[in-house]
LUMVEX-395532 format. One record per residue (C-alpha): residue number from 1; residue in one letter; x, y, z. Coordinates in nm, 3 decimals, always signed. Layout:
N
NODE  num  residuo       px       py       pz
NODE  NUM        a        X        Y        Z
...
This chain:
233
NODE  num  residuo       px       py       pz
NODE    1        m   -1.123   -4.070   -8.081
NODE    2        n   -1.171   -3.838   -7.802
NODE    3        k   -0.840   -3.642   -7.656
NODE    4        v   -0.808   -3.659   -7.294
NODE    5        l   -0.559   -3.446   -7.095
NODE    6        i   -0.528   -3.572   -6.745
NODE    7        i   -0.328   -3.338   -6.503
NODE    8        e   -0.221   -3.558   -6.190
NODE    9        d   +0.099   -3.573   -5.991
NODE   10        e   +0.014   -3.867   -5.832
NODE   11        a   +0.159   -4.125   -6.071
NODE   12        k   -0.055   -4.409   -6.033
NODE   13        v   -0.349   -4.280   -6.036
NODE   14        a   -0.251   -4.088   -6.348
NODE   15        v   -0.168   -4.424   -6.492
NODE   16        s   -0.454   -4.608   -6.377
NODE   17        v   -0.697   -4.348   -6.506
NODE   18        k   -0.489   -4.341   -6.858
NODE   19        k   -0.518   -4.703   -6.889
NODE   20        w   -0.903   -4.716   -6.786
NODE   21        l   -0.968   -4.459   -7.065
NODE   22        e   -0.765   -4.597   -7.336
NODE   23        e   -0.955   -4.935   -7.285
NODE   24        n   -1.264   -4.734   -7.362
NODE   25        s   -1.143   -4.562   -7.675
NODE   26        f   -1.015   -4.257   -7.558
NODE   27        m   -0.666   -4.075   -7.655
NODE   28        v   -0.465   -3.969   -7.330
NODE   29        d   -0.192   -3.745   -7.243
NODE   30        i   -0.048   -3.697   -6.876
NODE   31        a   +0.099   -3.407   -6.726
NODE   32        p   +0.282   -3.430   -6.392
NODE   33        d   +0.238   -3.078   -6.271
NODE   34        g   +0.012   -2.798   -6.281
NODE   35        a   +0.292   -2.577   -6.513
NODE   36        v   +0.319   -2.883   -6.759
NODE   37        g   -0.024   -2.929   -6.763
NODE   38        r   -0.135   -2.576   -6.838
NODE   39        h   +0.124   -2.554   -7.097
NODE   40        l   -0.019   -2.872   -7.291
NODE   41        a   -0.369   -2.744   -7.230
NODE   42        l   -0.329   -2.418   -7.379
NODE   43        t   -0.121   -2.549   -7.654
NODE   44        n   -0.257   -2.895   -7.790
NODE   45        t   -0.621   -2.978   -7.905
NODE   46        y   -0.824   -3.171   -7.611
NODE   47        d   -1.191   -3.268   -7.575
NODE   48        i   -1.199   -3.291   -7.197
NODE   49        v   -0.947   -3.204   -6.905
NODE   50        l   -0.931   -3.406   -6.583
NODE   51        l   -0.735   -3.189   -6.326
NODE   52        d   -0.600   -3.219   -5.977
NODE   53        l   -0.634   -2.937   -5.737
NODE   54        t   -0.292   -3.004   -5.520
NODE   55        l   -0.016   -3.004   -5.791
NODE   56        p   +0.331   -2.871   -5.756
NODE   57        f   +0.430   -2.522   -5.916
NODE   58        l   +0.061   -2.430   -6.004
NODE   59        s   -0.253   -2.492   -5.828
NODE   60        g   -0.572   -2.679   -5.985
NODE   61        y   -0.750   -2.369   -5.954
NODE   62        e   -0.486   -2.175   -6.143
NODE   63        v   -0.479   -2.418   -6.428
NODE   64        c   -0.854   -2.419   -6.448
NODE   65        a   -0.875   -2.038   -6.469
NODE   66        a   -0.621   -2.038   -6.749
NODE   67        i   -0.790   -2.287   -6.920
NODE   68        k   -1.111   -2.127   -6.950
NODE   69        a   -0.962   -1.782   -7.013
NODE   70        k   -0.834   -1.922   -7.340
NODE   71        h   -1.082   -2.236   -7.412
NODE   72        p   -1.421   -2.138   -7.244
NODE   73        g   -1.580   -2.439   -7.423
NODE   74        l   -1.324   -2.697   -7.308
NODE   75        p   -1.492   -2.942   -7.031
NODE   76        v   -1.261   -2.935   -6.691
NODE   77        i   -1.339   -3.201   -6.438
NODE   78        l   -1.191   -3.152   -6.113
NODE   79        i   -1.053   -3.477   -5.932
NODE   80        t   -0.934   -3.445   -5.585
NODE   81        a   -0.910   -3.543   -5.216
NODE   82        m   -1.037   -3.191   -5.112
NODE   83        e   -1.399   -3.209   -5.025
NODE   84        r   -1.504   -2.913   -4.831
NODE   85        i   -1.766   -2.695   -4.987
NODE   86        e   -1.555   -2.404   -4.994
NODE   87        q   -1.324   -2.601   -5.205
NODE   88        k   -1.600   -2.706   -5.447
NODE   89        l   -1.709   -2.340   -5.485
NODE   90        s   -1.345   -2.223   -5.548
NODE   91        g   -1.356   -2.511   -5.809
NODE   92        f   -1.682   -2.380   -5.977
NODE   93        d   -1.567   -2.005   -5.942
NODE   94        a   -1.264   -2.103   -6.127
NODE   95        g   -1.498   -2.282   -6.426
NODE   96        a   -1.493   -2.621   -6.330
NODE   97        d   -1.756   -2.836   -6.513
NODE   98        d   -1.786   -3.119   -6.272
NODE   99        y   -1.610   -3.218   -5.921
NODE  100        m   -1.524   -3.555   -5.843
NODE  101        v   -1.359   -3.651   -5.504
NODE  102        k   -1.113   -3.921   -5.432
NODE  103        p   -1.144   -4.216   -5.436
NODE  104        f   -1.414   -4.259   -5.720
NODE  105        d   -1.543   -4.539   -5.944
NODE  106        f   -1.412   -4.540   -6.298
NODE  107        r   -1.742   -4.599   -6.422
NODE  108        e   -1.872   -4.281   -6.277
NODE  109        l   -1.590   -4.099   -6.406
NODE  110        l   -1.652   -4.246   -6.765
NODE  111        a   -2.031   -4.163   -6.733
NODE  112        r   -1.936   -3.786   -6.630
NODE  113        i   -1.688   -3.755   -6.944
NODE  114        k   -1.953   -3.876   -7.165
NODE  115        t   -2.233   -3.657   -7.048
NODE  116        l   -2.005   -3.361   -7.063
NODE  117        l   -1.902   -3.453   -7.382
NODE  118        k   -2.255   -3.501   -7.504
NODE  119        r   -2.319   -3.148   -7.375
NODE  120        t   -2.010   -2.968   -7.524
NODE  121        q   -2.005   -3.172   -7.871
NODE  122        g   -2.284   -3.153   -8.156
NODE  123        p   -2.336   -3.238   -8.522
NODE  124        s   -2.227   -2.891   -8.593
NODE  125        e   -2.035   -2.576   -8.442
NODE  126        k   -2.227   -2.388   -8.223
NODE  127        v   -2.278   -2.042   -8.312
NODE  128        v   -2.162   -1.794   -8.038
NODE  129        e   -2.465   -1.610   -7.877
NODE  130        q   -2.464   -1.232   -7.958
NODE  131        e   -2.802   -1.181   -7.770
NODE  132        v   -2.815   -0.906   -7.529
NODE  133        l   -3.063   -0.978   -7.209
NODE  134        k   -3.222   -0.656   -7.037
NODE  135        m   -3.412   -0.629   -6.696
NODE  136        a   -3.488   -0.252   -6.581
NODE  137        d   -3.113   -0.096   -6.629
NODE  138        m   -2.933   -0.392   -6.635
NODE  139        e   -2.773   -0.566   -6.955
NODE  140        v   -2.607   -0.900   -7.001
NODE  141        d   -2.412   -0.951   -7.328
NODE  142        l   -2.411   -1.357   -7.361
NODE  143        g   -2.145   -1.320   -7.635
NODE  144        f   -1.888   -1.137   -7.427
NODE  145        r   -2.061   -1.254   -7.072
NODE  146        n   -2.041   -0.877   -6.978
NODE  147        v   -2.286   -0.746   -6.733
NODE  148        t   -2.388   -0.403   -6.642
NODE  149        r   -2.635   -0.165   -6.440
NODE  150        n   -2.707   +0.166   -6.524
NODE  151        g   -2.364   +0.164   -6.746
NODE  152        t   -2.159   +0.029   -6.427
NODE  153        p   -1.973   -0.300   -6.511
NODE  154        i   -2.019   -0.577   -6.294
NODE  155        e   -1.764   -0.831   -6.253
NODE  156        l   -1.923   -1.165   -6.187
NODE  157        t   -1.760   -1.520   -6.164
NODE  158        v   -1.820   -1.809   -6.398
NODE  159        k   -2.076   -1.960   -6.201
NODE  160        e   -2.254   -1.624   -6.094
NODE  161        f   -2.288   -1.521   -6.467
NODE  162        d   -2.436   -1.863   -6.580
NODE  163        l   -2.669   -1.843   -6.264
NODE  164        l   -2.783   -1.485   -6.350
NODE  165        v   -2.844   -1.585   -6.707
NODE  166        y   -3.087   -1.912   -6.594
NODE  167        l   -3.257   -1.705   -6.368
NODE  168        m   -3.295   -1.400   -6.648
NODE  169        k   -3.419   -1.654   -6.889
NODE  170        k   -3.683   -1.781   -6.658
NODE  171        n   -3.876   -1.498   -6.728
NODE  172        g   -4.036   -1.413   -6.418
NODE  173        r   -4.096   -1.785   -6.346
NODE  174        i   -3.977   -1.919   -6.034
NODE  175        a   -3.677   -2.155   -6.042
NODE  176        s   -3.634   -2.403   -5.757
NODE  177        r   -3.299   -2.494   -5.576
NODE  178        p   -3.275   -2.837   -5.712
NODE  179        e   -3.373   -2.749   -6.065
NODE  180        i   -3.087   -2.462   -6.027
NODE  181        i   -2.865   -2.692   -5.967
NODE  182        e   -2.956   -2.925   -6.225
NODE  183        n   -2.914   -2.649   -6.514
NODE  184        v   -2.643   -2.436   -6.371
NODE  185        w   -2.430   -2.690   -6.201
NODE  186        n   -2.495   -2.997   -6.413
NODE  187        v   -2.706   -3.242   -6.282
NODE  188        n   -2.371   -3.468   -6.212
NODE  189        f   -2.297   -3.246   -5.878
NODE  190        n   -2.377   -3.412   -5.570
NODE  191        l   -2.430   -3.068   -5.408
NODE  192        s   -2.637   -2.949   -5.134
NODE  193        t   -2.916   -2.697   -5.192
NODE  194        n   -2.743   -2.442   -4.977
NODE  195        v   -2.490   -2.412   -5.251
NODE  196        v   -2.791   -2.198   -5.455
NODE  197        d   -2.828   -1.980   -5.157
NODE  198        v   -2.500   -1.892   -5.123
NODE  199        y   -2.441   -1.806   -5.485
NODE  200        v   -2.784   -1.604   -5.460
NODE  201        n   -2.656   -1.437   -5.177
NODE  202        y   -2.343   -1.348   -5.414
NODE  203        l   -2.524   -1.194   -5.681
NODE  204        r   -2.766   -1.019   -5.470
NODE  205        k   -2.456   -0.831   -5.312
NODE  206        k   -2.348   -0.735   -5.689
NODE  207        i   -2.635   -0.659   -5.872
NODE  208        d   -2.906   -0.551   -5.648
NODE  209        r   -2.727   -0.415   -5.318
NODE  210        d   -2.625   -0.074   -5.451
NODE  211        f   -2.937   -0.035   -5.719
NODE  212        e   -3.252   +0.006   -5.749
NODE  213        p   -3.509   -0.168   -5.850
NODE  214        k   -3.429   -0.501   -5.689
NODE  215        l   -3.415   -0.781   -5.916
NODE  216        i   -3.373   -1.094   -5.753
NODE  217        h   -3.648   -1.242   -5.513
NODE  218        t   -3.747   -1.498   -5.312
NODE  219        k   -4.077   -1.721   -5.320
NODE  220        q   -4.030   -1.868   -4.972
NODE  221        g   -4.032   -2.263   -4.996
NODE  222        m   -4.023   -2.265   -5.350
NODE  223        g   -3.690   -2.069   -5.488
NODE  224        y   -3.596   -1.791   -5.696
NODE  225        y   -3.720   -1.570   -5.956
NODE  226        m   -3.623   -1.233   -6.104
NODE  227        k   -3.840   -0.938   -6.166
NODE  228        a   -3.805   -0.557   -6.187
NODE  229        q   -3.979   -0.487   -5.884
NODE  230        s   -3.993   -0.422   -5.516
NODE  231        s   -3.857   -0.718   -5.270
NODE  232        t   -4.096   -0.828   -5.023
NODE  233        t   -3.894   -1.093   -4.874
């Protein structure tokens, strides 16, 4: 049985979700605030965390970041009434794997949980990637999640790093915006493709603005690609 931690200060919501999940063969713990939730997530073993954003003592963003710092492979679904794009982006930056807006359908929540569990659980333990990706003077260490250009460390958020790696692994091929959303943010996200443009802009400021050659390029009407050449767009 998979074990779920629900971090939710609305007791009715927490109990309802707990009951639904238990009826579907999950074991469930509930934390009523951010401090208790962080403690449970960091000291116990769970397969997935359902996390509200507006919590007493610690925000969901803080709790998510703490969880991902210690257990980067533990899936976290943010479940909240906060639906502005800026709030979603902050959730992604904290390391969230999915984002659901209240009110939600229990069946959809269950489907998203199962999708994440399939993605993170396999027949055998995953081997930590030790590969280092290189392009021009940039190196990306997949194991330690470090990025440097010309020997200068570059700090990236979780999603910025994931986007960079995805584009690099395309080996110069164009990635469309819907394709990037599906592979970097997961197909479950109901996001505008504008999110991709926002994050590509973030990446450009960090890895291209102060360096040559420029690595991230736009193919108008098609998407983005990475190549060590002068940008024409």
